[in-house]
C-alpha positions as CSV (number, residue, x, y, z in Angstrom):
1,X,-1.6,-43.1,-14.5
2,X,-0.2,-46.6,-14.0
3,X,-0.9,-48.3,-10.8
4,X,0.7,-51.4,-9.2
5,X,0.3,-53.9,-6.4
6,X,3.1,-55.1,-4.3
7,X,2.4,-57.9,-1.8
8,X,5.0,-57.6,0.9
9,X,6.1,-59.4,4.1
10,X,6.9,-57.3,7.2
11,X,8.8,-60.1,8.9
12,X,8.1,-61.6,12.3
13,X,7.9,-58.4,14.3
14,X,11.2,-56.4,14.6
15,X,11.7,-53.5,12.2
16,X,15.3,-54.8,11.8
17,X,13.9,-57.8,10.0
18,X,12.0,-55.9,7.3
19,X,13.9,-56.1,4.1
20,X,15.1,-52.9,2.3
21,X,13.1,-53.9,-0.7
22,X,9.9,-53.9,1.3
23,X,10.8,-50.6,3.0
24,X,11.3,-49.1,-0.5
25,X,7.9,-50.3,-1.6
26,X,6.1,-48.9,1.4
27,X,7.9,-45.5,0.8
28,X,6.6,-45.4,-2.7
29,X,3.0,-46.5,-1.9
30,X,-0.1,-44.3,-2.1
31,X,-2.1,-47.0,-0.2
32,X,-1.3,-49.7,2.3
33,X,-3.9,-52.5,2.8
34,X,-3.9,-55.2,5.4
35,X,-5.0,-56.8,8.7
36,X,-5.3,-54.1,11.5
37,X,-2.1,-55.0,13.5
38,X,0.1,-55.2,10.4
39,X,-1.1,-51.9,9.0
40,X,-0.4,-50.4,12.4
41,X,3.3,-51.1,11.9
42,X,3.3,-48.6,9.0
43,X,4.1,-45.0,9.9
44,X,1.5,-42.5,8.6
45,X,2.8,-39.8,6.2
46,X,1.4,-37.3,3.8
47,X,0.1,-38.9,0.6
48,X,-0.3,-42.3,2.1
49,X,-3.7,-43.8,2.9
50,X,-3.9,-46.7,5.3
51,X,-6.7,-49.3,4.9
52,X,-6.8,-51.5,8.0
53,X,-9.3,-54.3,8.0
54,X,-10.4,-57.2,10.3
55,X,-9.3,-60.8,10.1
56,X,-10.9,-63.3,7.7
57,X,-11.7,-60.8,5.0
58,X,-8.6,-61.6,2.9
59,X,-10.5,-61.8,-0.4
60,X,-12.3,-58.5,0.2
61,X,-8.9,-57.0,1.0
62,X,-7.4,-58.4,-2.2
63,X,-10.2,-57.1,-4.4
64,X,-9.9,-53.7,-2.9
65,X,-6.1,-53.6,-3.6
66,X,-6.6,-54.7,-7.3
67,X,-9.5,-52.2,-7.8
68,X,-7.3,-49.3,-6.4
69,X,-4.4,-50.3,-8.6
70,X,-6.6,-50.3,-11.7
71,X,-7.5,-46.7,-10.8
72,X,-3.8,-45.8,-10.8
73,X,-2.9,-46.2,-7.1
74,X,0.4,-47.7,-5.9
75,X,-0.8,-50.3,-3.5
76,X,1.1,-52.3,-0.9
77,X,-0.6,-55.2,0.6
78,X,1.1,-56.1,3.9
79,X,1.4,-59.5,5.7
80,X,3.5,-60.5,8.6
81,X,6.4,-62.8,7.9
82,X,6.5,-63.7,4.3
83,X,3.4,-62.9,2.1
84,X,3.6,-66.3,0.4
85,X,3.5,-68.4,3.5
86,X,-0.1,-68.7,4.8
87,X,-0.6,-65.0,4.0
88,X,-2.0,-62.5,1.5
89,X,-0.2,-63.5,-1.7
90,X,-2.4,-66.6,-2.3
91,X,-5.5,-64.6,-1.4
92,X,-4.7,-61.9,-3.9
93,X,-4.1,-64.4,-6.7
94,X,-7.4,-66.2,-5.8
95,X,-9.1,-62.8,-6.3
96,X,-7.2,-62.1,-9.5
97,X,-8.1,-65.5,-11.0
98,X,-11.8,-65.0,-10.4
99,X,-11.9,-61.2,-11.1
100,X,-12.2,-59.1,-14.2
101,X,-9.8,-59.6,-17.0
102,X,-8.5,-56.1,-16.6
103,X,-6.8,-57.0,-13.3
104,X,-4.5,-59.5,-15.0
105,X,-2.7,-56.7,-16.9
106,X,-1.7,-55.0,-13.7
107,X,1.9,-54.8,-12.4
108,X,1.8,-57.2,-9.5
109,X,4.8,-58.2,-7.5
110,X,5.4,-60.4,-4.4
111,X,8.3,-59.2,-2.1
112,X,9.5,-61.8,0.3
113,X,9.9,-61.4,4.0
114,X,11.4,-63.4,6.9
115,X,8.7,-65.8,8.0
116,X,8.2,-66.7,11.7
117,X,9.4,-70.3,11.3
118,X,12.8,-69.1,10.0
119,X,13.1,-66.5,12.7
120,X,12.2,-69.1,15.4
121,X,14.6,-71.6,13.9
122,X,17.4,-69.1,14.0
123,X,16.8,-68.3,17.6
124,X,17.5,-71.9,18.7
125,X,20.0,-73.0,16.1
126,X,19.0,-74.9,12.9
127,X,16.1,-77.3,13.6
128,X,15.1,-77.0,9.9
129,X,18.6,-77.9,8.7
130,X,17.4,-80.9,6.7
131,X,14.1,-81.7,5.1
132,X,11.1,-80.1,6.8
133,X,7.5,-79.1,6.1
134,X,5.2,-76.3,7.3
135,X,1.6,-77.0,8.3
136,X,-1.1,-74.5,9.2
137,X,-3.1,-76.1,12.0
138,X,-6.1,-73.9,11.5
139,X,-9.1,-75.7,10.1
140,X,-10.9,-72.5,9.0
141,X,-10.2,-73.2,5.3
142,X,-9.6,-77.0,5.3
143,X,-11.1,-79.9,7.2
144,X,-9.3,-81.4,10.3
145,X,-9.2,-84.8,8.5
146,X,-6.8,-83.3,6.0
147,X,-4.6,-81.7,8.7
148,X,-4.5,-85.1,10.5
149,X,-3.6,-86.9,7.2
150,X,-0.7,-84.5,6.6
151,X,0.6,-84.8,10.1
152,X,0.6,-88.6,9.9
153,X,2.4,-88.5,6.5
154,X,5.0,-85.9,7.8
155,X,5.7,-88.3,10.7
156,X,6.0,-91.2,8.3
157,X,8.4,-89.2,6.1
158,X,10.4,-88.2,9.2
159,X,10.2,-84.5,8.4
160,X,10.9,-81.8,10.9
161,X,7.7,-79.8,11.2
162,X,6.8,-76.2,11.7
163,X,3.2,-75.4,12.8
164,X,1.5,-72.1,12.2
165,X,-1.7,-71.0,14.0
166,X,-1.5,-73.8,16.5
167,X,-4.1,-72.8,19.1
168,X,-6.7,-70.1,19.2
169,X,-9.2,-69.3,22.0
170,X,-12.1,-70.4,19.7
171,X,-10.5,-73.8,18.7
172,X,-8.0,-74.9,21.4
173,X,-8.7,-78.5,20.8
174,X,-6.9,-78.7,17.4
175,X,-3.4,-78.4,18.8
176,X,-4.2,-80.9,21.6
177,X,-5.3,-83.4,19.0
178,X,-2.1,-82.7,17.0
179,X,0.1,-83.3,20.0
180,X,-1.8,-86.5,20.9
181,X,-1.2,-87.8,17.4
182,X,2.5,-86.9,17.5
183,X,3.1,-88.3,20.9
184,X,1.5,-91.6,19.9
185,X,3.3,-91.8,16.5
186,X,6.8,-90.8,17.6
187,X,8.6,-93.2,19.9
188,X,11.7,-90.9,20.4
189,X,12.0,-87.9,22.6
190,X,12.5,-85.4,19.8
191,X,12.7,-81.7,20.8
192,X,9.8,-79.3,20.4
193,X,10.4,-75.6,20.1
194,X,7.7,-73.1,21.2
195,X,8.6,-69.7,19.9
196,X,6.1,-67.0,20.8
197,X,6.2,-63.4,19.4
198,X,9.7,-63.9,17.9
199,X,11.8,-60.7,17.5
200,X,9.4,-58.6,19.6
201,X,9.7,-57.4,23.2
202,X,7.2,-60.2,24.1
203,X,9.4,-63.0,22.7
204,X,9.4,-66.3,24.7
205,X,11.3,-69.3,23.6
206,X,11.2,-72.8,25.2
207,X,12.5,-76.2,24.2
208,X,10.9,-79.3,25.6
209,X,10.9,-83.1,24.8
210,X,7.8,-84.1,22.7
211,X,6.3,-86.1,25.6
212,X,6.4,-83.0,27.8
213,X,4.8,-80.7,25.2
214,X,1.4,-79.4,26.4
215,X,-1.4,-77.5,24.4
216,X,-1.3,-74.5,26.7
217,X,2.3,-73.8,25.7
218,X,1.1,-72.3,22.4
219,X,-1.2,-69.6,21.2
220,X,-1.8,-67.9,17.9
221,X,1.4,-65.9,18.3
222,X,3.4,-69.0,18.6
223,X,5.3,-71.0,16.0
224,X,5.9,-74.6,17.0
225,X,8.8,-76.6,15.5
226,X,8.9,-80.3,16.1
227,X,12.2,-81.9,15.3
228,X,12.8,-85.0,13.1
229,X,14.0,-88.3,14.7
230,X,17.6,-87.2,14.3
231,X,17.2,-83.6,15.5
232,X,19.9,-83.0,18.2
233,X,20.4,-80.7,21.2
234,X,23.7,-79.3,22.2
235,X,23.7,-78.1,25.8
236,X,26.1,-75.3,26.7
237,X,26.6,-72.8,29.4
238,X,24.7,-70.1,27.5
239,X,21.8,-72.0,26.0
240,X,20.5,-75.1,24.3
241,X,21.2,-75.3,20.6
242,X,18.7,-77.4,18.5
243,X,19.8,-78.6,15.1
244,X,19.0,-81.2,12.5
245,X,22.1,-82.7,10.8
246,X,22.5,-82.2,7.1
247,X,22.8,-85.9,6.4
248,X,20.7,-89.0,7.3
249,X,22.5,-92.3,7.8
250,X,21.1,-95.2,5.8
């Protein structure tokens, strides 16, 4: 019996934003492995075993998936958004690299999903329409000094920026420090998009000038997008449109 592992992205929240490719993989699976709220999005059915687990056990989750596949199971590892963006794809390949040689012969596939920064950007227009970067503000797996260095270099390079995991209850100070750095380094009033729970019934979107951005505007369900120096706002009767032009004048 030949097993496989598919590492999939469930998108930002709405079932409408799950790709057909991912839906097909889940329909074929014998096992679904992932963080508790993501596994909860998978409907139970006969022949399918759900394996929810807590946060911060990504490597254990990855090893479990690879071990089951070696036994012939068809395993789907779920992430929100895209599995390759601050999610389970990297964790699984870390486990694969350090694990037994037999794992390397498995059929392993990464199926993309719509990540939160793209869903958030689409809600307000096209703030990532030119060069941009994505930074995970969590310092669980890297030191704050590295996050600060990357923030400074992103400002120097005049990138639009998308921030994941900006502010948790256990470490609220990180996002405050990031905002302080940005407000000191950027002389212009570039827009900041706070997009919480995009595509779910709890969705909240707000756009404010950088100097008006406050730490309490974000939590762990929020993606924050900070525009580049040339990011623009078009104000209409229906809404504000935020976009970054495709060209940069010399």
